[in-house]
N, C-alpha and C positions, 0 to 999 in steps of 0.2 A: 584662435580660431582653430589650428589645427589640435590642438588638444583637447577643444571641447568635444569636436567628430570621434576623435580617438575615443576619448571616456565614454561616449554615446554607443558607440559599436561595443566595448567593454562591456556596459551594464547593460547592451542588449542581448548579448550572446547567453547567458543564462537561461532568459526569458524563453530564447527560441527553443531550449530544449522542451521547455513545458506545454511547449505544443507539439508534439509528438504525441500520438496517442496509441498506449502501448496495447488496449484492451484488443480482442478477436472482434471480427465482423461479427454481428448478430443482426437476425433480422426479427421482424414482429412474427410471432407463432399465432396461428388462428386457432381460437378456444371457443367459437361461436357458431353457431350456426347447425341443420341436420345432417344427421351423420351420414358419411357415404361410403357404398359397398366397393370393397376390392377384393381384390385375390386373397385367399384364406378364410374368409367370412363362410360360415358355414348359415344357411336359408331354409326355413320352415315353410315350404311353400302348400297352401291349400287351394284346392280348386273346389267350390262348391258344387257337389252332385255328382265328382268323379273321385273316389278315394284311389285308385291307382295311380292317379297325376301326385295326390297329394302325400307329400312326403318331402325329407330336408333334402338340401343340394349344396354343393360345395361350388364355389366360385372358383373358376380354375386359373391356369395363368394368364389367359388371354381375357379375364375378365368376364368370364360366359357362365351361366347354369346349364347343363345340357338337359332338357326334359325329353323322355320320350316320344315319340312322332313328331315332334315341331325342329330337333334338333338345339344348336347351342342360341341363346338369348342373351347378347349383349347386357350386363349389369354393373361394370365397372362404372362408378363418379354416380349413380343413379341412388335415392334415397330408395325406401322400402316402398313407397307408394308409388316411385317410378316402376321401378324394377315389377310389382304388382301390373302395372300397365302395360309394360312391354311385354311380359309375359302373357297375359290377357290378349293383347294385339297379336302375338305367336301363334297363340289358340286357334283365333278366330281366322287364321288364315289356312281353311282346309280340315279341321277338326272339330270344333264346339262353335254353335251358332252365336252364343252369348255368355262368354265364359265369365263368371266371379271370381275372382283371384286376390287372396291376402298373402302377404310375407310379411315375415319376419326376422330379426337373426336370430337364431337357434344358439351360434359360436361366434363370438368375434375372432378376429385372426390375433394373433399375439402381439405381444410388445417385445422390446429387447432392453435389457440393461449390462451395463461393463463400468469397469473402473474399480474403485476402490469399495466394493463390497466383498459380500462371503461366496456367491454362487451368480457368476455372470451367465449369461444365454437367454433364451425364449421363453416366455411364460405366458402361461392364458392371461385375458383380461378378463377384468371383472367392470362392470358399469360403474362409476362415478369413482374411478380408481385417480388416486393424486402420486405425485413421485414418492411421498412420504410412505402410501400402500406397497408402492411398487418395489421401493428398498427393503421391506418388511417380506415381501415375499420373496426376495432374495437373499432372504437371509441374513440381513443389516451389516450395517457398517463394518471394515476395517479398522485398526485402529489408527492407520492413517490418512483416512477420509475425512473429507472438507464436510462437515455436517451440516452446512447451511444453504449450501447453494450445489444445485447438476446444472446439467447441460443437457438442453432436449433437442432431439433432430426430428423434423417432421416433414413428412412431403406435402407442400401445398400446389396441385395443380402439378407441373412439370419442375419444380423449383424444390430444392432439399432446404429447409430453413434452419435454423438453429437459434435456441436461445439461452441465455442464464438464467435460471429461473430459481424459485425460493421452493421449498419444500413440501407447499400446498397448493403447487401448479397442478391443474389437469392432465392425464395422461389420457392419451388417445390409443386405441388400435393401431400397429404398426410402426409406434413411435419408439426411438432408440433414446435411452436415458442413460447418460456417462455421469458417474460419479468421480469427481476429480481428487485428487491426492492434496492434502492440504500443506502448507510451506507454513512454516513458522518464523 
């Protein structure tokens, strides 16, 4: 009976090693939903009937755009439609009676890429960009790069999440793409 227990323990020890997860913790990166404005975006604001207010505004570090006469208007986390509603409400308070405001993104905030590529750094985002096109923008792979996968870091709410993705995964403004070194 002792030998049976001992042999079971000996046989179970190698299986216990299989239960250890060596993969880094990853979280589901959100790829759907409307575009949310944040610091670094440049907005084209059109106020119909007032050409002096119709111009481009950059979203500052506090997540606001500074409009003449009304001051800063918070737009971080809003869609372009939500931003136009907020700007119209700010203009209504003491400046215009019934403003008609349109907001569109003139220039997206940049994305970042690092790792086993030829030119790491910050690059301008182009709508519809994938990891593959981000790598091309950064000058291509180095010799030692893992050419099949990448790590994408993306802010979702107050959390920074990461995911191991393939090269056709969509990149959003503000993302950080990391190209890992391949191990033979």
